[in-house]
C-alpha positions as CSV (number, residue, x, y, z in Angstrom):
1,X,-12.8,-2.5,19.6
2,X,-15.6,-0.6,17.8
3,X,-13.2,2.4,17.7
4,X,-10.6,0.3,15.9
5,X,-13.1,-1.2,13.5
6,X,-14.7,2.2,12.7
7,X,-11.4,3.8,12.0
8,X,-10.3,0.8,9.9
9,X,-13.5,0.8,8.0
10,X,-13.3,4.5,7.1
11,X,-9.6,4.3,6.1
12,X,-10.1,1.1,4.2
13,X,-13.1,2.5,2.3
14,X,-11.1,5.6,1.3
15,X,-8.1,3.4,0.4
16,X,-10.3,1.0,-1.5
17,X,-11.8,3.8,-3.6
18,X,-8.4,5.4,-4.1
19,X,-6.8,2.0,-5.1
20,X,-9.7,1.2,-7.3
21,X,-9.3,4.5,-9.2
22,X,-5.5,3.9,-9.2
23,X,-6.2,0.7,-11.0
24,X,-8.9,1.8,-13.3
25,X,-7.0,4.8,-14.8
26,X,-4.3,2.4,-15.9
27,X,-6.5,1.0,-18.6
28,X,-7.1,4.2,-20.6
29,X,-3.6,5.4,-19.8
30,X,-2.1,2.1,-21.0
31,X,-4.2,2.4,-24.2
32,X,-3.1,6.0,-24.8
33,X,0.7,5.7,-24.3
34,X,1.2,2.0,-25.1
35,X,2.9,-0.9,-23.3
36,X,6.4,0.1,-24.1
37,X,6.0,3.6,-22.6
38,X,4.2,2.6,-19.4
39,X,7.5,1.3,-18.0
40,X,9.0,4.8,-18.2
41,X,6.2,6.0,-15.8
42,X,7.2,3.3,-13.3
43,X,10.9,4.2,-13.4
44,X,10.0,7.6,-12.1
45,X,7.8,6.5,-9.2
46,X,10.2,4.2,-7.4
47,X,12.8,6.9,-6.6
48,X,10.0,9.3,-6.0
49,X,8.3,7.1,-3.4
50,X,11.7,6.6,-1.6
51,X,12.3,10.4,-1.5
52,X,8.7,11.0,-0.4
53,X,9.1,8.6,2.5
54,X,12.4,10.3,3.5
55,X,10.8,13.8,3.2
56,X,7.9,12.9,5.3
57,X,10.2,11.0,7.7
58,X,7.3,8.9,9.0
59,X,5.8,12.1,10.3
60,X,2.1,11.4,9.7
61,X,2.0,8.1,11.7
62,X,4.5,9.4,14.2
63,X,2.4,12.5,14.8
64,X,-0.7,10.2,15.0
65,X,1.0,8.1,17.7
66,X,2.3,11.2,19.6
67,X,-1.0,13.0,19.6
68,X,-3.0,9.8,20.6
69,X,-0.6,9.2,23.5
70,X,-0.8,12.7,25.0
71,X,-4.5,13.0,24.3
72,X,-5.1,9.8,26.3
73,X,-3.3,11.6,29.2
74,X,-5.4,14.8,28.7
75,X,-2.5,16.8,27.4
76,X,-4.0,18.3,24.2
77,X,-1.6,21.2,24.1
78,X,1.4,18.9,23.3
79,X,-0.2,17.8,20.0
80,X,-1.0,21.4,19.0
81,X,2.6,22.6,19.8
82,X,3.9,19.8,17.6
83,X,1.5,20.7,14.8
84,X,2.5,24.4,14.7
85,X,6.2,23.8,14.5
86,X,5.8,20.6,12.3
87,X,4.3,22.7,9.4
88,X,7.6,24.5,8.9
89,X,9.6,21.2,9.3
90,X,7.5,19.6,6.5
91,X,7.8,22.5,4.2
92,X,11.6,22.6,4.5
93,X,11.9,18.8,4.1
94,X,9.7,18.9,1.0
95,X,11.8,21.5,-0.7
96,X,15.0,19.8,0.3
97,X,13.8,16.5,-1.1
98,X,12.7,18.2,-4.4
99,X,16.2,19.6,-4.9
100,X,18.0,16.3,-4.0
101,X,15.8,14.2,-6.3
102,X,16.5,16.6,-9.2
103,X,20.2,16.4,-8.6
104,X,20.1,12.6,-8.4
105,X,17.9,12.1,-11.5
106,X,20.8,11.5,-14.0
107,X,22.8,9.2,-11.7
108,X,19.7,7.1,-11.0
109,X,19.0,6.8,-14.7
110,X,22.5,5.7,-15.4
111,X,22.2,2.9,-12.8
112,X,19.0,1.6,-14.6
113,X,20.1,1.7,-18.3
114,X,22.8,-0.9,-19.1
115,X,22.3,-1.8,-22.7
116,X,21.6,0.1,-26.0
117,X,19.0,-2.5,-26.8
118,X,16.8,-1.3,-23.9
119,X,13.7,0.7,-24.8
120,X,14.5,3.9,-22.8
121,X,17.4,6.3,-22.8
122,X,19.2,7.8,-19.7
123,X,17.9,11.3,-20.7
124,X,14.3,10.1,-20.8
125,X,14.4,8.4,-17.4
126,X,16.2,11.4,-15.8
127,X,13.6,13.9,-17.2
128,X,10.6,11.9,-16.0
129,X,12.1,11.7,-12.5
130,X,12.6,15.5,-12.4
131,X,9.0,16.0,-13.4
132,X,7.6,13.8,-10.6
133,X,9.8,15.5,-8.0
134,X,7.5,18.6,-7.9
135,X,5.0,16.7,-5.8
136,X,7.6,16.4,-3.0
137,X,7.2,20.1,-2.3
138,X,3.6,19.8,-1.0
139,X,2.9,16.1,-0.1
140,X,4.8,16.2,3.3
141,X,2.8,19.3,4.4
142,X,-0.4,17.5,3.6
143,X,0.6,14.3,5.4
144,X,1.3,16.1,8.6
145,X,-2.3,17.2,8.8
146,X,-3.5,13.7,8.1
147,X,-1.5,12.3,11.1
148,X,-2.8,15.0,13.4
149,X,-6.4,14.2,12.6
150,X,-5.8,10.5,13.0
151,X,-4.3,11.1,16.5
152,X,-7.7,12.6,17.4
153,X,-9.5,9.5,16.0
154,X,-10.8,11.5,13.0
155,X,-10.2,9.3,10.0
156,X,-12.5,10.9,7.5
157,X,-10.1,13.8,6.6
158,X,-7.4,11.3,5.6
159,X,-9.8,9.1,3.7
160,X,-11.5,12.0,1.9
161,X,-8.3,13.8,1.1
162,X,-6.7,10.7,-0.3
163,X,-9.7,10.1,-2.6
164,X,-9.9,13.7,-3.8
165,X,-6.1,13.7,-4.4
166,X,-6.4,10.6,-6.5
167,X,-9.3,11.9,-8.5
168,X,-7.6,15.2,-9.3
169,X,-4.4,13.4,-10.2
170,X,-6.1,11.0,-12.6
171,X,-8.1,13.7,-14.3
172,X,-4.9,15.7,-15.0
173,X,-3.0,12.6,-15.9
174,X,-5.4,11.2,-18.4
175,X,-6.4,14.6,-19.7
176,X,-2.8,15.6,-20.2
177,X,-1.8,12.3,-21.9
178,X,-4.8,12.5,-24.2
179,X,-4.0,16.1,-25.3
180,X,-0.3,15.4,-25.9
181,X,-0.7,12.2,-27.9
182,X,-4.2,12.2,-29.5
183,X,-4.9,15.9,-30.0
184,X,-1.4,17.4,-30.5
185,X,0.2,14.2,-31.8
186,X,3.2,14.6,-29.4
187,X,5.8,12.2,-28.1
188,X,4.8,9.5,-25.6
189,X,7.7,10.6,-23.4
190,X,6.1,14.1,-23.1
191,X,2.8,12.5,-22.1
192,X,4.6,10.5,-19.4
193,X,6.2,13.7,-18.1
194,X,2.8,15.3,-17.8
195,X,1.4,12.2,-16.2
196,X,3.9,12.1,-13.4
197,X,3.6,15.9,-12.8
198,X,-0.1,15.2,-12.1
199,X,0.9,14.0,-8.6
200,X,1.7,17.7,-7.8
201,X,-1.8,18.8,-8.9
202,X,-3.4,16.0,-6.9
203,X,-1.5,16.9,-3.8
204,X,-2.8,20.5,-4.0
205,X,-6.4,19.2,-4.2
206,X,-5.7,17.0,-1.1
207,X,-4.5,20.0,0.8
208,X,-7.7,21.8,-0.1
209,X,-9.8,19.0,1.5
210,X,-7.7,19.0,4.6
211,X,-8.1,22.7,5.0
212,X,-11.9,22.3,4.9
213,X,-11.8,19.7,7.7
214,X,-9.4,21.9,9.7
215,X,-12.0,24.7,9.7
216,X,-14.8,22.2,10.4
217,X,-13.1,20.6,13.5
218,X,-11.4,23.8,14.7
219,X,-14.0,24.5,17.3
220,X,-13.9,21.0,18.8
221,X,-10.1,21.1,18.8
222,X,-10.1,24.4,20.6
223,X,-12.5,23.1,23.2
224,X,-10.3,20.2,24.0
225,X,-7.3,22.5,24.1
226,X,-9.0,24.7,26.7
227,X,-9.4,21.7,29.1
228,X,-5.8,20.4,28.5
229,X,-3.9,19.3,31.5
230,X,-0.1,19.2,31.7
231,X,1.7,15.9,31.6
232,X,5.0,17.5,32.5
233,X,7.1,20.1,30.9
234,X,7.7,19.3,27.2
235,X,10.3,21.4,25.4
236,X,10.4,21.4,21.7
237,X,13.6,19.4,21.9
238,X,11.8,16.7,23.9
239,X,8.8,16.7,21.6
240,X,10.9,16.3,18.5
241,X,13.2,13.7,20.1
242,X,10.1,11.6,20.9
243,X,8.6,12.1,17.4
244,X,11.9,11.4,15.6
245,X,12.2,8.2,17.7
246,X,8.7,7.2,16.5
247,X,9.3,8.4,12.9
248,X,12.5,6.5,12.1
249,X,10.7,3.0,12.1
250,X,7.7,4.5,10.3
251,X,9.9,5.8,7.5
252,X,11.6,2.5,7.3
253,X,8.3,0.7,7.1
254,X,7.0,3.3,4.6
255,X,10.1,2.6,2.5
256,X,9.7,-1.2,2.6
257,X,7.9,-1.7,-0.7
258,X,9.9,0.9,-2.5
259,X,13.2,-0.5,-1.2
260,X,12.4,-4.0,-2.4
261,X,11.4,-2.5,-5.8
262,X,14.6,-0.4,-5.8
263,X,16.6,-3.6,-5.5
264,X,14.8,-4.9,-8.6
265,X,15.3,-1.6,-10.4
266,X,19.0,-1.6,-9.8
267,X,19.6,-5.4,-10.4
268,X,16.9,-6.7,-12.7
269,X,18.0,-5.1,-16.0
270,X,21.7,-5.8,-15.3
271,X,21.0,-9.5,-14.6
272,X,18.6,-9.9,-17.5
273,X,21.1,-8.3,-19.8
274,X,23.8,-10.7,-18.6
275,X,21.7,-13.7,-19.7
276,X,20.9,-12.2,-23.1
277,X,17.4,-10.8,-22.4
278,X,18.1,-7.1,-22.9
279,X,15.3,-6.7,-25.5
280,X,12.6,-7.8,-23.1
281,X,13.9,-6.7,-19.8
282,X,12.1,-3.3,-19.7
283,X,8.7,-5.0,-20.6
284,X,9.3,-7.7,-18.0
285,X,10.2,-5.1,-15.4
286,X,7.1,-3.2,-16.2
287,X,5.0,-6.3,-15.7
288,X,6.7,-7.1,-12.4
289,X,6.7,-3.6,-10.7
290,X,3.8,-1.9,-12.4
291,X,1.0,-3.8,-14.2
292,X,0.8,-6.8,-12.0
293,X,1.9,-4.9,-8.8
294,X,-1.2,-2.7,-9.2
295,X,-3.5,-5.7,-9.1
296,X,-1.6,-7.5,-6.3
297,X,-1.8,-4.5,-4.0
298,X,-5.6,-4.3,-4.0
299,X,-6.1,-7.0,-1.4
300,X,-3.3,-5.3,0.7
301,X,-5.4,-2.2,1.1
302,X,-7.3,-3.8,4.0
303,X,-3.9,-4.3,5.8
304,X,-3.0,-0.7,5.1
305,X,-6.3,0.6,6.5
306,X,-6.1,-1.7,9.5
307,X,-2.5,-0.6,10.3
308,X,-3.3,3.1,10.0
309,X,-6.2,2.7,12.5
310,X,-4.2,0.2,14.6
311,X,-1.3,2.4,15.6
312,X,-3.1,5.0,17.6
313,X,-5.6,2.4,19.0
314,X,-2.8,0.0,20.1
315,X,-0.8,2.9,21.5
316,X,-3.8,4.0,23.6
317,X,-4.4,0.4,25.0
318,X,-0.7,0.0,25.7
319,X,-0.3,3.4,27.4
320,X,-3.3,2.8,29.6
321,X,-2.3,-0.8,30.4
322,X,-5.5,-2.3,28.8
323,X,-3.7,-5.5,27.7
324,X,-6.9,-7.6,27.3
325,X,-8.3,-5.1,24.8
326,X,-4.9,-5.1,23.1
327,X,-4.9,-8.9,22.7
328,X,-8.5,-8.7,21.5
329,X,-7.4,-6.3,18.8
330,X,-4.6,-8.7,17.8
331,X,-7.1,-11.6,17.6
332,X,-9.5,-9.7,15.3
333,X,-6.7,-8.2,13.2
334,X,-5.1,-11.5,12.3
335,X,-8.4,-13.1,11.5
336,X,-10.0,-10.3,9.4
337,X,-6.7,-9.9,7.5
338,X,-6.6,-13.5,6.3
339,X,-10.4,-13.8,5.9
340,X,-10.3,-11.1,3.2
341,X,-6.8,-11.4,1.6
342,X,-6.4,-15.2,1.4
343,X,-9.4,-15.9,-0.9
344,X,-8.7,-12.7,-2.9
345,X,-5.1,-13.6,-3.8
346,X,-6.0,-17.2,-4.5
347,X,-8.8,-16.0,-6.8
348,X,-6.4,-13.6,-8.6
349,X,-3.9,-16.4,-9.2
350,X,-6.5,-18.7,-10.7
351,X,-8.0,-16.1,-12.9
352,X,-4.7,-14.4,-13.8
353,X,-5.1,-15.0,-17.5
354,X,-8.5,-13.4,-17.8
355,X,-7.7,-10.5,-15.3
356,X,-4.5,-9.5,-17.2
357,X,-6.4,-9.7,-20.5
358,X,-9.2,-7.5,-19.3
359,X,-7.1,-4.9,-17.6
360,X,-4.3,-4.7,-20.1
361,X,-4.0,-7.2,-23.0
362,X,-3.7,-10.8,-23.8
363,X,-0.3,-11.9,-22.6
364,X,0.9,-15.3,-21.5
365,X,3.9,-13.8,-19.8
366,X,1.8,-11.1,-18.0
367,X,-0.7,-13.7,-16.8
368,X,2.1,-15.9,-15.5
369,X,3.8,-13.0,-13.6
370,X,0.4,-12.1,-12.0
371,X,-0.4,-15.7,-11.0
372,X,2.9,-16.1,-9.3
373,X,3.1,-12.7,-7.8
374,X,-0.5,-12.6,-6.3
375,X,0.3,-14.9,-3.3
376,X,3.0,-12.5,-2.1
377,X,0.2,-10.0,-1.3
378,X,-0.5,-12.0,1.9
379,X,3.1,-11.3,3.0
380,X,2.8,-7.6,2.1
381,X,-0.4,-7.4,4.3
382,X,1.1,-9.4,7.2
383,X,4.2,-7.2,7.2
384,X,2.2,-4.0,7.2
385,X,0.1,-5.0,10.2
386,X,2.8,-6.7,12.2
387,X,5.0,-3.7,11.8
388,X,2.2,-1.4,13.0
389,X,1.6,-3.6,16.0
390,X,5.3,-3.4,17.0
391,X,5.3,0.4,16.6
392,X,2.1,0.7,18.7
393,X,3.8,-1.0,21.6
394,X,7.1,1.0,21.3
395,X,9.2,-1.8,19.8
396,X,10.4,0.3,16.9
397,X,14.0,-1.0,16.9
398,X,12.7,-4.5,16.1
399,X,10.8,-3.1,13.1
400,X,14.0,-1.6,11.7
401,X,16.0,-4.8,12.5
402,X,13.5,-7.2,10.9
403,X,13.0,-5.1,7.7
404,X,16.7,-4.6,7.2
405,X,17.2,-8.4,7.7
406,X,14.5,-9.1,5.1
407,X,16.0,-6.6,2.7
408,X,19.4,-8.2,3.1
409,X,17.8,-11.6,2.2
410,X,16.4,-9.9,-1.0
411,X,19.8,-8.3,-1.9
412,X,21.7,-11.6,-1.4
413,X,19.3,-13.8,-3.4
414,X,18.0,-11.5,-6.1
415,X,20.7,-11.7,-8.8
416,X,21.2,-15.5,-8.4
417,X,17.4,-16.2,-8.5
418,X,16.9,-13.9,-11.5
419,X,19.6,-15.8,-13.4
420,X,18.0,-19.0,-12.5
421,X,14.3,-18.2,-12.8
422,X,14.1,-14.8,-14.5
423,X,11.0,-12.8,-13.4
424,X,10.0,-15.6,-11.0
425,X,13.4,-15.3,-9.3
426,X,12.7,-11.6,-8.4
427,X,9.3,-12.6,-7.1
428,X,10.7,-15.4,-5.0
429,X,13.5,-13.2,-3.6
430,X,10.9,-10.7,-2.5
431,X,8.7,-13.4,-0.9
432,X,11.6,-14.8,1.1
433,X,12.7,-11.3,2.2
434,X,9.2,-10.4,3.5
435,X,8.8,-13.8,5.1
436,X,12.0,-13.3,7.1
437,X,10.8,-9.9,8.3
438,X,7.3,-11.2,9.2
439,X,8.6,-14.2,11.2
440,X,10.8,-11.9,13.3
441,X,8.0,-9.4,13.9
442,X,5.5,-12.1,15.0
443,X,7.9,-13.8,17.3
444,X,8.7,-10.5,19.0
445,X,5.0,-9.6,19.3
446,X,4.0,-12.9,20.8
447,X,6.8,-13.0,23.3
448,X,6.4,-9.4,24.4
449,X,2.6,-9.6,24.9
450,X,2.7,-13.2,26.0
451,X,0.2,-13.7,23.2
452,X,-1.2,-17.2,22.5
453,X,-4.5,-17.9,20.9
454,X,-5.6,-21.4,19.9
455,X,-8.9,-19.9,18.8
456,X,-7.1,-17.8,16.1
457,X,-5.2,-20.8,14.9
458,X,-8.4,-22.8,14.5
459,X,-10.1,-19.9,12.7
460,X,-7.2,-19.5,10.3
461,X,-7.3,-23.2,9.6
462,X,-11.0,-22.9,8.8
463,X,-10.3,-19.9,6.5
464,X,-7.8,-22.0,4.6
465,X,-10.3,-24.9,4.2
466,X,-13.0,-22.5,2.9
467,X,-10.5,-20.9,0.5
468,X,-9.5,-24.3,-0.8
469,X,-13.2,-25.2,-1.5
470,X,-13.7,-21.9,-3.2
471,X,-10.5,-22.3,-5.3
472,X,-11.6,-25.8,-6.5
473,X,-15.0,-24.4,-7.6
474,X,-13.5,-21.4,-9.3
475,X,-10.8,-23.3,-11.1
476,X,-13.4,-25.9,-12.3
477,X,-15.8,-23.3,-13.6
478,X,-13.0,-21.4,-15.4
479,X,-11.7,-24.7,-17.0
480,X,-15.2,-25.6,-18.2
481,X,-15.8,-22.2,-19.7
482,X,-12.5,-22.2,-21.6
483,X,-13.2,-25.8,-22.7
484,X,-16.5,-24.7,-24.3
485,X,-15.0,-21.6,-25.9
486,X,-11.6,-20.1,-25.2
487,X,-11.7,-16.4,-24.1
488,X,-10.2,-14.7,-27.1
489,X,-11.5,-11.1,-26.8
490,X,-11.7,-8.7,-23.8
491,X,-15.4,-9.0,-23.5
492,X,-15.4,-12.8,-23.2
493,X,-12.5,-12.6,-20.8
494,X,-14.5,-10.1,-18.7
495,X,-17.6,-12.3,-18.8
496,X,-15.6,-15.4,-17.7
497,X,-13.8,-13.6,-14.9
498,X,-17.1,-12.1,-13.7
499,X,-18.9,-15.5,-13.6
500,X,-15.9,-17.1,-11.8
501,X,-15.7,-14.3,-9.3
502,X,-19.4,-14.5,-8.6
503,X,-19.1,-18.3,-8.1
504,X,-16.1,-17.8,-5.7
505,X,-17.8,-15.0,-3.7
506,X,-21.0,-16.9,-3.5
507,X,-19.4,-20.2,-2.3
508,X,-17.0,-18.5,0.2
509,X,-19.7,-16.1,1.4
510,X,-22.3,-18.9,1.8
511,X,-20.0,-21.2,3.7
512,X,-18.6,-18.4,6.0
513,X,-22.1,-17.3,6.8
514,X,-23.4,-20.8,7.3
515,X,-20.6,-21.6,9.7
516,X,-21.0,-18.2,11.5
517,X,-17.4,-17.1,10.7
518,X,-18.4,-13.9,8.9
519,X,-20.7,-12.9,11.7
520,X,-18.0,-13.3,14.3
521,X,-15.4,-11.4,12.4
522,X,-17.3,-8.6,10.7
523,X,-19.6,-7.5,13.4
524,X,-23.3,-6.5,14.1
525,X,-24.2,-5.3,10.6
526,X,-23.2,-8.7,9.0
527,X,-25.1,-10.5,11.8
528,X,-28.3,-8.5,10.8
529,X,-27.8,-9.3,7.2
530,X,-27.2,-13.0,8.0
531,X,-30.3,-13.1,10.1
532,X,-32.4,-11.6,7.2
533,X,-30.9,-14.2,4.9
534,X,-31.8,-17.0,7.2
535,X,-28.4,-17.7,8.6
536,X,-28.5,-18.2,12.4
């Protein structure tokens, strides 16, 4: 269990810092290019993320699972053979994806632009998609190394390389946008092109970090290779058949968020145009799939960190038949996930007006979208972890089935709900699609592992009660502050949100420590802190 929590902690810390930087850079970038031009940036990243998932083909997590499995059997050579040949496979897939996305740029742009009253042109969207496609050349190669290290239980290379990749990307992105618009008085579209090209530069920096770790751990890896025992003859065809079997569900899961966004990208503007809202559809789409999505995904980073650590750990327990440890990992995963994400998303919903004002600008529509979208983060997190659990126990087919079923629900309902509820309709269709997927995943997990835990249900009920108490307190403080003096400027909105967050964290933290819940879920370090604070 400590192995799982250590890996999850390292990955989650790296992801938190990466996500935090990925949120912070939005503010100056938003100020430099303006609200209308930020949406153009997002139109490039949805098809890019889809092609990236296809280019990688789930390789990092599939490699992690493959290496973890054969390492547990003492066959270290199997992972090394996969690594050597996988480098060329990733280079080829990267170049192929780069070429394909370039060729598809104009057709994709035509599918997005439906009305002359929209802000962007077909040529602008096609050009920005072509600029972002350069990153596809190097990212798959980098991801292969991350998966290999994770298979050995080394999570620091992934965490560090993600962080450095993000820092390099942001420096180039903001520096380029500033030079183009402020120094050279260029066009915002040119700045957006430079900004998306920064993903390529960031990936090169990430590769540099991974190369450093490769040299650092090379001696240890060679020592293990020297004591490798054969688990049976493994030809390259058998190796790749097994990895591809693993990778298909991983690529489907990796595509999940982008596929749901793609449905919105292909249907949102058309539907909004059909009900006479062509002038605002680009701004609303930007709010839905970019500005609010960035905030909503922050609580989900825990689930992502947990799932990345969970796959090799669950695979190890399952391979060795250690089902008690496996069920223990399930218990802790569900509880920690909701212990962190539930209060976070409720807090975001309550303080949506102040948060959107501080991060972007004062916008009643932006605040409403954020408040309604935030609860969906719980579904994003549950999907990520439940899918990782199914993959860890070799139930990949159910992952594909459940996701495709959820995506079908989104496709069937999206247009009708957008016509009825506008942006809220797209949010509701996404929520219903993810909910369908999660229900299928959890039913399969529980039946397969014969998993029943009354204790987990009780703990979740307790978390809901604590969150409700926190929510009442935060909403009350927020209402009183705005009654005394409405938050007009960014500074006042920041102060109000800071005070409310402090109240929420204080009440939730105090109650969870007083009841012993935090100590039971978060381990020995929290127990020591609780003891020092007088909580027994």
